[in-house]
Biotite code that builds the C-alpha atoms (Angstrom):
import biotite.structure as struc

atoms = struc.array([
    struc.Atom([-38.513, 58.826, 125.799], chain_id="A", res_id=1, res_name="MET", atom_name="CA", element="C"),
    struc.Atom([-39.538, 55.262, 126.722], chain_id="A", res_id=2, res_name="LYS", atom_name="CA", element="C"),
    struc.Atom([-35.912, 54.173, 126.662], chain_id="A", res_id=3, res_name="GLN", atom_name="CA", element="C"),
    struc.Atom([-34.946, 57.153, 128.843], chain_id="A", res_id=4, res_name="LEU", atom_name="CA", element="C"),
    struc.Atom([-37.591, 56.229, 131.447], chain_id="A", res_id=5, res_name="PHE", atom_name="CA", element="C"),
    struc.Atom([-36.318, 52.649, 131.560], chain_id="A", res_id=6, res_name="VAL", atom_name="CA", element="C"),
    struc.Atom([-32.751, 53.894, 132.071], chain_id="A", res_id=7, res_name="THR", atom_name="CA", element="C"),
    struc.Atom([-33.812, 56.337, 134.758], chain_id="A", res_id=8, res_name="LEU", atom_name="CA", element="C"),
    struc.Atom([-35.894, 53.740, 136.560], chain_id="A", res_id=9, res_name="SER", atom_name="CA", element="C"),
    struc.Atom([-32.912, 51.348, 136.687], chain_id="A", res_id=10, res_name="LEU", atom_name="CA", element="C"),
    struc.Atom([-30.702, 54.118, 138.056], chain_id="A", res_id=11, res_name="ALA", atom_name="CA", element="C"),
    struc.Atom([-33.402, 54.966, 140.521], chain_id="A", res_id=12, res_name="CYS", atom_name="CA", element="C"),
    struc.Atom([-33.618, 51.394, 141.813], chain_id="A", res_id=13, res_name="ALA", atom_name="CA", element="C"),
    struc.Atom([-29.864, 51.293, 142.329], chain_id="A", res_id=14, res_name="ILE", atom_name="CA", element="C"),
    struc.Atom([-29.943, 54.620, 144.217], chain_id="A", res_id=15, res_name="ALA", atom_name="CA", element="C"),
    struc.Atom([-32.578, 53.473, 146.701], chain_id="A", res_id=16, res_name="LEU", atom_name="CA", element="C"),
    struc.Atom([-29.921, 52.193, 149.106], chain_id="A", res_id=17, res_name="THR", atom_name="CA", element="C"),
    struc.Atom([-29.254, 54.759, 151.805], chain_id="A", res_id=18, res_name="GLY", atom_name="CA", element="C"),
    struc.Atom([-32.422, 56.878, 151.293], chain_id="A", res_id=19, res_name="CYS", atom_name="CA", element="C"),
    struc.Atom([-34.106, 58.145, 154.436], chain_id="A", res_id=20, res_name="THR", atom_name="CA", element="C"),
    struc.Atom([-37.751, 59.185, 154.904], chain_id="A", res_id=21, res_name="THR", atom_name="CA", element="C"),
    struc.Atom([-39.536, 61.040, 157.666], chain_id="A", res_id=22, res_name="PHE", atom_name="CA", element="C"),
    struc.Atom([-43.060, 60.540, 158.889], chain_id="A", res_id=23, res_name="ASP", atom_name="CA", element="C"),
    struc.Atom([-45.045, 63.661, 157.867], chain_id="A", res_id=24, res_name="PRO", atom_name="CA", element="C"),
    struc.Atom([-46.973, 63.685, 161.133], chain_id="A", res_id=25, res_name="TYR", atom_name="CA", element="C"),
    struc.Atom([-44.281, 62.959, 163.724], chain_id="A", res_id=26, res_name="THR", atom_name="CA", element="C"),
    struc.Atom([-41.146, 63.979, 161.874], chain_id="A", res_id=27, res_name="GLY", atom_name="CA", element="C"),
    struc.Atom([-39.536, 60.726, 162.950], chain_id="A", res_id=28, res_name="GLU", atom_name="CA", element="C"),
    struc.Atom([-36.923, 59.094, 160.746], chain_id="A", res_id=29, res_name="GLU", atom_name="CA", element="C"),
    struc.Atom([-37.950, 55.771, 159.215], chain_id="A", res_id=30, res_name="LYS", atom_name="CA", element="C"),
    struc.Atom([-36.455, 53.255, 156.856], chain_id="A", res_id=31, res_name="THR", atom_name="CA", element="C"),
    struc.Atom([-37.326, 53.586, 153.194], chain_id="A", res_id=32, res_name="THR", atom_name="CA", element="C"),
    struc.Atom([-39.263, 50.370, 152.618], chain_id="A", res_id=33, res_name="ASN", atom_name="CA", element="C"),
    struc.Atom([-40.999, 52.223, 149.751], chain_id="A", res_id=34, res_name="THR", atom_name="CA", element="C"),
    struc.Atom([-44.432, 50.839, 150.460], chain_id="A", res_id=35, res_name="VAL", atom_name="CA", element="C"),
    struc.Atom([-43.058, 47.311, 150.763], chain_id="A", res_id=36, res_name="LYS", atom_name="CA", element="C"),
    struc.Atom([-40.491, 47.699, 148.020], chain_id="A", res_id=37, res_name="GLY", atom_name="CA", element="C"),
    struc.Atom([-42.371, 49.707, 145.378], chain_id="A", res_id=38, res_name="ALA", atom_name="CA", element="C"),
    struc.Atom([-40.129, 52.774, 145.418], chain_id="A", res_id=39, res_name="GLY", atom_name="CA", element="C"),
    struc.Atom([-41.246, 55.759, 147.540], chain_id="A", res_id=40, res_name="ILE", atom_name="CA", element="C"),
    struc.Atom([-37.606, 56.731, 147.988], chain_id="A", res_id=41, res_name="GLY", atom_name="CA", element="C"),
    struc.Atom([-36.947, 56.657, 144.257], chain_id="A", res_id=42, res_name="ALA", atom_name="CA", element="C"),
    struc.Atom([-38.248, 60.081, 143.309], chain_id="A", res_id=43, res_name="GLY", atom_name="CA", element="C"),
    struc.Atom([-35.110, 62.057, 144.107], chain_id="A", res_id=44, res_name="ALA", atom_name="CA", element="C"),
    struc.Atom([-32.913, 59.464, 142.407], chain_id="A", res_id=45, res_name="ALA", atom_name="CA", element="C"),
    struc.Atom([-35.084, 59.512, 139.291], chain_id="A", res_id=46, res_name="LEU", atom_name="CA", element="C"),
    struc.Atom([-34.877, 63.309, 139.151], chain_id="A", res_id=47, res_name="VAL", atom_name="CA", element="C"),
    struc.Atom([-31.093, 63.270, 139.540], chain_id="A", res_id=48, res_name="VAL", atom_name="CA", element="C"),
    struc.Atom([-30.855, 60.752, 136.684], chain_id="A", res_id=49, res_name="SER", atom_name="CA", element="C"),
    struc.Atom([-33.188, 62.899, 134.552], chain_id="A", res_id=50, res_name="TYR", atom_name="CA", element="C"),
    struc.Atom([-31.047, 66.005, 135.119], chain_id="A", res_id=51, res_name="LEU", atom_name="CA", element="C"),
    struc.Atom([-27.886, 64.048, 134.374], chain_id="A", res_id=52, res_name="ALA", atom_name="CA", element="C"),
    struc.Atom([-29.351, 63.023, 131.013], chain_id="A", res_id=53, res_name="ASN", atom_name="CA", element="C"),
    struc.Atom([-30.566, 66.560, 130.315], chain_id="A", res_id=54, res_name="LYS", atom_name="CA", element="C"),
    struc.Atom([-27.398, 68.509, 131.254], chain_id="A", res_id=55, res_name="ASP", atom_name="CA", element="C"),
    struc.Atom([-23.811, 67.756, 130.394], chain_id="A", res_id=56, res_name="LYS", atom_name="CA", element="C"),
    struc.Atom([-22.821, 68.220, 134.043], chain_id="A", res_id=57, res_name="SER", atom_name="CA", element="C"),
    struc.Atom([-24.192, 69.477, 137.340], chain_id="A", res_id=58, res_name="SER", atom_name="CA", element="C"),
    struc.Atom([-21.389, 72.080, 137.358], chain_id="A", res_id=59, res_name="ARG", atom_name="CA", element="C"),
    struc.Atom([-22.608, 73.514, 134.034], chain_id="A", res_id=60, res_name="GLU", atom_name="CA", element="C"),
    struc.Atom([-26.196, 73.593, 135.324], chain_id="A", res_id=61, res_name="ARG", atom_name="CA", element="C"),
    struc.Atom([-25.171, 75.299, 138.563], chain_id="A", res_id=62, res_name="ASN", atom_name="CA", element="C"),
    struc.Atom([-23.122, 77.909, 136.708], chain_id="A", res_id=63, res_name="GLN", atom_name="CA", element="C"),
    struc.Atom([-26.118, 78.695, 134.522], chain_id="A", res_id=64, res_name="ARG", atom_name="CA", element="C"),
    struc.Atom([-28.377, 79.056, 137.533], chain_id="A", res_id=65, res_name="LEU", atom_name="CA", element="C"),
    struc.Atom([-25.912, 81.255, 139.381], chain_id="A", res_id=66, res_name="LEU", atom_name="CA", element="C"),
    struc.Atom([-25.681, 83.498, 136.361], chain_id="A", res_id=67, res_name="ARG", atom_name="CA", element="C"),
    struc.Atom([-29.406, 83.650, 135.538], chain_id="A", res_id=68, res_name="ASP", atom_name="CA", element="C"),
    struc.Atom([-30.820, 83.694, 139.052], chain_id="A", res_id=69, res_name="ALA", atom_name="CA", element="C"),
    struc.Atom([-28.350, 86.206, 140.430], chain_id="A", res_id=70, res_name="GLY", atom_name="CA", element="C"),
    struc.Atom([-27.847, 84.336, 143.682], chain_id="A", res_id=71, res_name="ILE", atom_name="CA", element="C"),
    struc.Atom([-24.811, 82.884, 145.414], chain_id="A", res_id=72, res_name="GLY", atom_name="CA", element="C"),
    struc.Atom([-23.874, 79.236, 145.706], chain_id="A", res_id=73, res_name="ALA", atom_name="CA", element="C"),
    struc.Atom([-23.544, 77.220, 148.888], chain_id="A", res_id=74, res_name="ILE", atom_name="CA", element="C"),
    struc.Atom([-19.888, 77.310, 149.709], chain_id="A", res_id=75, res_name="VAL", atom_name="CA", element="C"),
    struc.Atom([-17.749, 74.262, 150.472], chain_id="A", res_id=76, res_name="GLY", atom_name="CA", element="C"),
    struc.Atom([-18.749, 72.086, 153.400], chain_id="A", res_id=77, res_name="GLY", atom_name="CA", element="C"),
    struc.Atom([-21.805, 74.181, 154.206], chain_id="A", res_id=78, res_name="GLY", atom_name="CA", element="C"),
    struc.Atom([-24.097, 72.156, 151.912], chain_id="A", res_id=79, res_name="VAL", atom_name="CA", element="C"),
    struc.Atom([-25.122, 69.619, 154.546], chain_id="A", res_id=80, res_name="GLY", atom_name="CA", element="C"),
    struc.Atom([-25.920, 72.255, 157.142], chain_id="A", res_id=81, res_name="TYR", atom_name="CA", element="C"),
    struc.Atom([-27.873, 74.360, 154.609], chain_id="A", res_id=82, res_name="TYR", atom_name="CA", element="C"),
    struc.Atom([-30.026, 71.418, 153.539], chain_id="A", res_id=83, res_name="MET", atom_name="CA", element="C"),
    struc.Atom([-30.416, 70.197, 157.118], chain_id="A", res_id=84, res_name="ASP", atom_name="CA", element="C"),
    struc.Atom([-31.805, 73.576, 158.161], chain_id="A", res_id=85, res_name="THR", atom_name="CA", element="C"),
    struc.Atom([-34.098, 73.764, 155.154], chain_id="A", res_id=86, res_name="GLN", atom_name="CA", element="C"),
    struc.Atom([-35.335, 70.235, 155.778], chain_id="A", res_id=87, res_name="GLU", atom_name="CA", element="C"),
    struc.Atom([-36.139, 71.005, 159.420], chain_id="A", res_id=88, res_name="ALA", atom_name="CA", element="C"),
    struc.Atom([-38.164, 74.090, 158.473], chain_id="A", res_id=89, res_name="LYS", atom_name="CA", element="C"),
    struc.Atom([-40.066, 72.187, 155.784], chain_id="A", res_id=90, res_name="LEU", atom_name="CA", element="C"),
    struc.Atom([-40.844, 69.354, 158.168], chain_id="A", res_id=91, res_name="ARG", atom_name="CA", element="C"),
    struc.Atom([-42.144, 71.829, 160.732], chain_id="A", res_id=92, res_name="LYS", atom_name="CA", element="C"),
    struc.Atom([-44.282, 73.682, 158.164], chain_id="A", res_id=93, res_name="GLN", atom_name="CA", element="C"),
    struc.Atom([-45.698, 70.506, 156.606], chain_id="A", res_id=94, res_name="LEU", atom_name="CA", element="C"),
    struc.Atom([-46.427, 68.432, 159.672], chain_id="A", res_id=95, res_name="ARG", atom_name="CA", element="C"),
    struc.Atom([-50.007, 67.053, 159.607], chain_id="A", res_id=96, res_name="SER", atom_name="CA", element="C"),
    struc.Atom([-50.581, 68.264, 156.027], chain_id="A", res_id=97, res_name="THR", atom_name="CA", element="C"),
    struc.Atom([-50.249, 64.867, 154.332], chain_id="A", res_id=98, res_name="GLY", atom_name="CA", element="C"),
    struc.Atom([-47.078, 65.968, 152.497], chain_id="A", res_id=99, res_name="VAL", atom_name="CA", element="C"),
    struc.Atom([-44.087, 63.805, 153.387], chain_id="A", res_id=100, res_name="SER", atom_name="CA", element="C"),
    struc.Atom([-40.548, 65.122, 153.607], chain_id="A", res_id=101, res_name="VAL", atom_name="CA", element="C"),
    struc.Atom([-37.811, 62.785, 152.454], chain_id="A", res_id=102, res_name="GLN", atom_name="CA", element="C"),
    struc.Atom([-34.023, 63.145, 152.565], chain_id="A", res_id=103, res_name="ARG", atom_name="CA", element="C"),
    struc.Atom([-31.639, 61.482, 150.123], chain_id="A", res_id=104, res_name="ASP", atom_name="CA", element="C"),
    struc.Atom([-28.061, 62.630, 150.712], chain_id="A", res_id=105, res_name="GLY", atom_name="CA", element="C"),
    struc.Atom([-27.977, 66.391, 150.144], chain_id="A", res_id=106, res_name="ASP", atom_name="CA", element="C"),
    struc.Atom([-31.308, 66.364, 148.280], chain_id="A", res_id=107, res_name="ASN", atom_name="CA", element="C"),
    struc.Atom([-34.782, 66.889, 149.743], chain_id="A", res_id=108, res_name="ILE", atom_name="CA", element="C"),
    struc.Atom([-37.950, 65.400, 148.294], chain_id="A", res_id=109, res_name="ASN", atom_name="CA", element="C"),
    struc.Atom([-41.494, 66.564, 149.066], chain_id="A", res_id=110, res_name="LEU", atom_name="CA", element="C"),
    struc.Atom([-44.159, 64.031, 148.128], chain_id="A", res_id=111, res_name="ILE", atom_name="CA", element="C"),
    struc.Atom([-47.622, 65.535, 147.562], chain_id="A", res_id=112, res_name="MET", atom_name="CA", element="C"),
    struc.Atom([-50.322, 62.877, 147.174], chain_id="A", res_id=113, res_name="PRO", atom_name="CA", element="C"),
    struc.Atom([-52.956, 63.473, 144.508], chain_id="A", res_id=114, res_name="GLY", atom_name="CA", element="C"),
    struc.Atom([-55.851, 63.102, 146.926], chain_id="A", res_id=115, res_name="ASN", atom_name="CA", element="C"),
    struc.Atom([-54.905, 66.363, 148.656], chain_id="A", res_id=116, res_name="ILE", atom_name="CA", element="C"),
    struc.Atom([-53.605, 68.286, 145.640], chain_id="A", res_id=117, res_name="THR", atom_name="CA", element="C"),
    struc.Atom([-55.946, 67.659, 142.687], chain_id="A", res_id=118, res_name="PHE", atom_name="CA", element="C"),
    struc.Atom([-59.476, 66.449, 141.950], chain_id="A", res_id=119, res_name="PRO", atom_name="CA", element="C"),
    struc.Atom([-59.762, 63.096, 140.215], chain_id="A", res_id=120, res_name="SER", atom_name="CA", element="C"),
    struc.Atom([-58.414, 63.228, 136.645], chain_id="A", res_id=121, res_name="ALA", atom_name="CA", element="C"),
    struc.Atom([-57.918, 66.999, 136.969], chain_id="A", res_id=122, res_name="GLY", atom_name="CA", element="C"),
    struc.Atom([-54.902, 69.287, 136.984], chain_id="A", res_id=123, res_name="SER", atom_name="CA", element="C"),
    struc.Atom([-56.320, 72.355, 138.740], chain_id="A", res_id=124, res_name="ASN", atom_name="CA", element="C"),
    struc.Atom([-55.102, 72.609, 142.333], chain_id="A", res_id=125, res_name="LEU", atom_name="CA", element="C"),
    struc.Atom([-57.623, 72.093, 145.093], chain_id="A", res_id=126, res_name="LYS", atom_name="CA", element="C"),
    struc.Atom([-58.199, 75.408, 146.871], chain_id="A", res_id=127, res_name="THR", atom_name="CA", element="C"),
    struc.Atom([-57.695, 73.866, 150.313], chain_id="A", res_id=128, res_name="ASP", atom_name="CA", element="C"),
    struc.Atom([-54.152, 72.937, 149.269], chain_id="A", res_id=129, res_name="PHE", atom_name="CA", element="C"),
    struc.Atom([-53.174, 76.565, 148.698], chain_id="A", res_id=130, res_name="PHE", atom_name="CA", element="C"),
    struc.Atom([-52.168, 77.080, 152.349], chain_id="A", res_id=131, res_name="ASP", atom_name="CA", element="C"),
    struc.Atom([-49.836, 74.079, 152.162], chain_id="A", res_id=132, res_name="VAL", atom_name="CA", element="C"),
    struc.Atom([-48.130, 75.422, 149.057], chain_id="A", res_id=133, res_name="LEU", atom_name="CA", element="C"),
    struc.Atom([-47.898, 78.844, 150.698], chain_id="A", res_id=134, res_name="ASP", atom_name="CA", element="C"),
    struc.Atom([-45.942, 77.241, 153.530], chain_id="A", res_id=135, res_name="SER", atom_name="CA", element="C"),
    struc.Atom([-43.629, 75.546, 151.046], chain_id="A", res_id=136, res_name="VAL", atom_name="CA", element="C"),
    struc.Atom([-43.116, 78.814, 149.176], chain_id="A", res_id=137, res_name="ALA", atom_name="CA", element="C"),
    struc.Atom([-42.006, 80.600, 152.342], chain_id="A", res_id=138, res_name="LEU", atom_name="CA", element="C"),
    struc.Atom([-39.199, 78.090, 152.833], chain_id="A", res_id=139, res_name="VAL", atom_name="CA", element="C"),
    struc.Atom([-38.246, 78.001, 149.143], chain_id="A", res_id=140, res_name="LEU", atom_name="CA", element="C"),
    struc.Atom([-37.955, 81.776, 149.143], chain_id="A", res_id=141, res_name="GLU", atom_name="CA", element="C"),
    struc.Atom([-35.736, 81.792, 152.220], chain_id="A", res_id=142, res_name="GLU", atom_name="CA", element="C"),
    struc.Atom([-33.520, 78.970, 150.970], chain_id="A", res_id=143, res_name="PHE", atom_name="CA", element="C"),
    struc.Atom([-32.931, 80.192, 147.444], chain_id="A", res_id=144, res_name="ASP", atom_name="CA", element="C"),
    struc.Atom([-29.720, 78.274, 146.788], chain_id="A", res_id=145, res_name="LYS", atom_name="CA", element="C"),
    struc.Atom([-31.603, 75.233, 145.488], chain_id="A", res_id=146, res_name="THR", atom_name="CA", element="C"),
    struc.Atom([-32.825, 73.878, 142.171], chain_id="A", res_id=147, res_name="VAL", atom_name="CA", element="C"),
    struc.Atom([-36.540, 72.987, 142.354], chain_id="A", res_id=148, res_name="ILE", atom_name="CA", element="C"),
    struc.Atom([-37.550, 70.046, 140.169], chain_id="A", res_id=149, res_name="VAL", atom_name="CA", element="C"),
    struc.Atom([-41.333, 69.574, 140.024], chain_id="A", res_id=150, res_name="VAL", atom_name="CA", element="C"),
    struc.Atom([-42.271, 66.110, 138.815], chain_id="A", res_id=151, res_name="ALA", atom_name="CA", element="C"),
    struc.Atom([-45.755, 64.792, 138.131], chain_id="A", res_id=152, res_name="GLY", atom_name="CA", element="C"),
    struc.Atom([-46.799, 61.129, 138.303], chain_id="A", res_id=153, res_name="TYR", atom_name="CA", element="C"),
    struc.Atom([-50.053, 59.254, 137.651], chain_id="A", res_id=154, res_name="THR", atom_name="CA", element="C"),
    struc.Atom([-51.534, 55.836, 138.287], chain_id="A", res_id=155, res_name="ASP", atom_name="CA", element="C"),
    struc.Atom([-51.806, 53.262, 135.492], chain_id="A", res_id=156, res_name="SER", atom_name="CA", element="C"),
    struc.Atom([-55.470, 53.903, 134.539], chain_id="A", res_id=157, res_name="VAL", atom_name="CA", element="C"),
    struc.Atom([-55.733, 55.276, 130.993], chain_id="A", res_id=158, res_name="GLY", atom_name="CA", element="C"),
    struc.Atom([-53.379, 55.454, 128.054], chain_id="A", res_id=159, res_name="SER", atom_name="CA", element="C"),
    struc.Atom([-49.712, 56.255, 128.268], chain_id="A", res_id=160, res_name="THR", atom_name="CA", element="C"),
    struc.Atom([-50.161, 59.481, 126.306], chain_id="A", res_id=161, res_name="SER", atom_name="CA", element="C"),
    struc.Atom([-53.073, 60.636, 128.469], chain_id="A", res_id=162, res_name="TYR", atom_name="CA", element="C"),
    struc.Atom([-51.169, 60.000, 131.682], chain_id="A", res_id=163, res_name="ASN", atom_name="CA", element="C"),
    struc.Atom([-48.064, 61.701, 130.336], chain_id="A", res_id=164, res_name="GLN", atom_name="CA", element="C"),
    struc.Atom([-49.984, 64.884, 129.553], chain_id="A", res_id=165, res_name="LEU", atom_name="CA", element="C"),
    struc.Atom([-51.819, 64.742, 132.880], chain_id="A", res_id=166, res_name="LEU", atom_name="CA", element="C"),
    struc.Atom([-48.577, 64.380, 134.844], chain_id="A", res_id=167, res_name="SER", atom_name="CA", element="C"),
    struc.Atom([-47.045, 67.324, 133.006], chain_id="A", res_id=168, res_name="GLU", atom_name="CA", element="C"),
    struc.Atom([-50.140, 69.485, 133.602], chain_id="A", res_id=169, res_name="SER", atom_name="CA", element="C"),
    struc.Atom([-50.164, 68.731, 137.311], chain_id="A", res_id=170, res_name="ARG", atom_name="CA", element="C"),
    struc.Atom([-46.481, 69.487, 137.697], chain_id="A", res_id=171, res_name="ALA", atom_name="CA", element="C"),
    struc.Atom([-46.967, 72.745, 135.806], chain_id="A", res_id=172, res_name="GLN", atom_name="CA", element="C"),
    struc.Atom([-49.911, 73.761, 138.008], chain_id="A", res_id=173, res_name="SER", atom_name="CA", element="C"),
    struc.Atom([-47.788, 73.416, 141.145], chain_id="A", res_id=174, res_name="VAL", atom_name="CA", element="C"),
    struc.Atom([-44.945, 75.264, 139.464], chain_id="A", res_id=175, res_name="THR", atom_name="CA", element="C"),
    struc.Atom([-47.197, 78.129, 138.364], chain_id="A", res_id=176, res_name="ASN", atom_name="CA", element="C"),
    struc.Atom([-48.564, 78.534, 141.872], chain_id="A", res_id=177, res_name="TYR", atom_name="CA", element="C"),
    struc.Atom([-45.119, 78.698, 143.436], chain_id="A", res_id=178, res_name="LEU", atom_name="CA", element="C"),
    struc.Atom([-43.799, 81.071, 140.815], chain_id="A", res_id=179, res_name="GLN", atom_name="CA", element="C"),
    struc.Atom([-46.724, 83.370, 141.558], chain_id="A", res_id=180, res_name="ASN", atom_name="CA", element="C"),
    struc.Atom([-45.348, 83.501, 145.106], chain_id="A", res_id=181, res_name="LYS", atom_name="CA", element="C"),
    struc.Atom([-42.259, 85.213, 143.699], chain_id="A", res_id=182, res_name="GLU", atom_name="CA", element="C"),
    struc.Atom([-40.036, 82.136, 143.551], chain_id="A", res_id=183, res_name="ILE", atom_name="CA", element="C"),
    struc.Atom([-37.669, 82.791, 140.627], chain_id="A", res_id=184, res_name="LYS", atom_name="CA", element="C"),
    struc.Atom([-38.714, 80.823, 137.525], chain_id="A", res_id=185, res_name="PRO", atom_name="CA", element="C"),
    struc.Atom([-35.090, 80.054, 136.632], chain_id="A", res_id=186, res_name="VAL", atom_name="CA", element="C"),
    struc.Atom([-34.869, 77.770, 139.643], chain_id="A", res_id=187, res_name="ARG", atom_name="CA", element="C"),
    struc.Atom([-37.565, 75.452, 138.329], chain_id="A", res_id=188, res_name="PHE", atom_name="CA", element="C"),
    struc.Atom([-37.344, 72.399, 136.125], chain_id="A", res_id=189, res_name="ASP", atom_name="CA", element="C"),
    struc.Atom([-40.715, 70.818, 135.290], chain_id="A", res_id=190, res_name="VAL", atom_name="CA", element="C"),
    struc.Atom([-41.144, 67.199, 134.165], chain_id="A", res_id=191, res_name="ILE", atom_name="CA", element="C"),
    struc.Atom([-43.971, 64.704, 133.848], chain_id="A", res_id=192, res_name="GLY", atom_name="CA", element="C"),
    struc.Atom([-43.146, 61.030, 134.313], chain_id="A", res_id=193, res_name="PHE", atom_name="CA", element="C"),
    struc.Atom([-46.656, 59.788, 133.500], chain_id="A", res_id=194, res_name="GLY", atom_name="CA", element="C"),
    struc.Atom([-47.381, 56.375, 134.947], chain_id="A", res_id=195, res_name="LYS", atom_name="CA", element="C"),
    struc.Atom([-43.736, 55.354, 135.203], chain_id="A", res_id=196, res_name="SER", atom_name="CA", element="C"),
    struc.Atom([-42.102, 54.839, 138.606], chain_id="A", res_id=197, res_name="ASN", atom_name="CA", element="C"),
    struc.Atom([-45.149, 53.759, 140.677], chain_id="A", res_id=198, res_name="PRO", atom_name="CA", element="C"),
    struc.Atom([-44.548, 53.768, 144.430], chain_id="A", res_id=199, res_name="ILE", atom_name="CA", element="C"),
    struc.Atom([-47.396, 51.394, 145.222], chain_id="A", res_id=200, res_name="ALA", atom_name="CA", element="C"),
    struc.Atom([-49.530, 48.623, 143.684], chain_id="A", res_id=201, res_name="ASP", atom_name="CA", element="C"),
    struc.Atom([-51.673, 49.934, 140.836], chain_id="A", res_id=202, res_name="ASN", atom_name="CA", element="C"),
    struc.Atom([-54.005, 46.961, 141.280], chain_id="A", res_id=203, res_name="ASN", atom_name="CA", element="C"),
    struc.Atom([-55.500, 48.477, 144.445], chain_id="A", res_id=204, res_name="THR", atom_name="CA", element="C"),
    struc.Atom([-57.401, 51.722, 145.000], chain_id="A", res_id=205, res_name="GLU", atom_name="CA", element="C"),
    struc.Atom([-55.087, 52.692, 147.851], chain_id="A", res_id=206, res_name="ALA", atom_name="CA", element="C"),
    struc.Atom([-52.043, 52.036, 145.696], chain_id="A", res_id=207, res_name="GLY", atom_name="CA", element="C"),
    struc.Atom([-53.334, 54.067, 142.783], chain_id="A", res_id=208, res_name="ARG", atom_name="CA", element="C"),
    struc.Atom([-54.051, 56.962, 145.157], chain_id="A", res_id=209, res_name="ALA", atom_name="CA", element="C"),
    struc.Atom([-50.405, 56.934, 146.256], chain_id="A", res_id=210, res_name="LEU", atom_name="CA", element="C"),
    struc.Atom([-49.146, 56.825, 142.665], chain_id="A", res_id=211, res_name="ASN", atom_name="CA", element="C"),
    struc.Atom([-51.114, 59.947, 141.715], chain_id="A", res_id=212, res_name="ARG", atom_name="CA", element="C"),
    struc.Atom([-48.743, 62.549, 143.082], chain_id="A", res_id=213, res_name="ARG", atom_name="CA", element="C"),
    struc.Atom([-46.462, 65.510, 142.524], chain_id="A", res_id=214, res_name="VAL", atom_name="CA", element="C"),
    struc.Atom([-42.958, 65.543, 143.968], chain_id="A", res_id=215, res_name="GLU", atom_name="CA", element="C"),
    struc.Atom([-40.709, 68.520, 144.575], chain_id="A", res_id=216, res_name="LEU", atom_name="CA", element="C"),
    struc.Atom([-37.047, 67.688, 144.651], chain_id="A", res_id=217, res_name="THR", atom_name="CA", element="C"),
    struc.Atom([-34.686, 70.344, 146.023], chain_id="A", res_id=218, res_name="LEU", atom_name="CA", element="C"),
    struc.Atom([-31.066, 70.089, 144.980], chain_id="A", res_id=219, res_name="LEU", atom_name="CA", element="C"),
    struc.Atom([-28.329, 72.383, 146.386], chain_id="A", res_id=220, res_name="PRO", atom_name="CA", element="C"),
    struc.Atom([-26.605, 74.858, 144.065], chain_id="A", res_id=221, res_name="ILE", atom_name="CA", element="C"),
    struc.Atom([-22.891, 74.602, 144.681], chain_id="A", res_id=222, res_name="THR", atom_name="CA", element="C"),
    struc.Atom([-19.842, 76.173, 143.091], chain_id="A", res_id=223, res_name="GLU", atom_name="CA", element="C"),
])
């Protein structure tokens, strides 16, 4: 697993070029400086690398999802428009919530900081975050032609094994909530990355707060 994370992190660093982020409050496009180079744009790339290691091919994964979910694929050149429309609705729903919306090619990444999602060292969702997830669920239900990868991350405090379990538990909590909103379970892939792939400096309180997060990566299902 350690070797896999190293491989994925390298792939992620390479894929940072060309990522675009949007301010969660204004919706304005901004360059991915990744908190001065630490990697805020890396989440989607890491997830794509993880799926590539898990599945033989994206085509095989999409075929399985189409079969099991009973939904259609995005046809031909309509992928960009489909994801553009979904992104716009997510950005509108999540403005001023503290959740940032990020675009990387045809993939969308939602970054949910730990300070608004979970209590310190806990994996039970904060009740005042329910409304935010309800807004996300509405868009996910409407745009059902996407894979939803829920990834948990932690800061560097504590052992590797502790942080790995905590990241998995947090990702699963978000997944469980969304599935209870009638989002089909087959669309989800849940992973914990522990304290790997920090997006900020773990030597500062502010940096650790940014590293404690859950990210939702939405990937289009194509034929």
